[in-house]
N, C-alpha and C positions, 0 to 999 in steps of 0.2 A: 717885765710886765708892769704896767701901771696899776695902781689900786683903783677899783671902781665899785660902786654899789649897784646891785641889781634891784629891780622893782619887786614889789610884793608878789608872791606866788602862792600856789596851793600845793600841799604835799600830795602827790599823785600815788606814790607807792612807797612802802617800807619793807625791805627784805633783810631779815636777820640771818647771819651765819654763825659759825662757832665763835669767832673772835671779832667780827666786824659787822656793821649794819650799813646797807645801801639805802639812801633816800633819794627819790626822784621828785623834783619840784617842777611843776608846770607853770611857766611864766606867761604873762598876758599875751604875748605874740604867738603863743603856741609852741615856743621853744621849751626844751627841758634842760634843767641843770641836775646833774647827778653827782652826789657826794658820798663818800664812804668814810666812816669813822668807827672807832673802837666801841665795843659794847658797853664799856664803862661810861663813855660819854653818852651813849644812847640811853642808859638808865637815868642819867641826869636830865637830859633834854626831853625824852619821851615824845618824839614826833609821832603824830598819828595821821593817817590818810584823811584828806579833806580839811586839815588844819591850815591856817594861814602861816606862811613862813617868809622870812627875809634872809637874803644871803649877802655876805660881803666877801669879795674875792680879792686876794692879794698874793702875788707871787706863787700862784698855783695852789694856795691854801684857801679853804672855804670856812667862814664862820657862819653858822646857821642859827638864826633866832626864830622862835615861834611865839605865837600869842599865848596868853595865860591859860587858855582852854576853859575859862569860866563862861 
């Protein structure tokens, strides 16, 4: 799979489990990107519903970036 960037999206939902957190990002075309990561990473990133997010996908892995929240 080739590397590609996804456009800016909005975090639609955040669902935390015992060890992992699922984040759904609503993209401009109405499509959704779903990513799951460890709760340790969740504590660092602190994604919140309605917040702007950017995703970079490479070989089945997703790097999620959010705005500063200020």
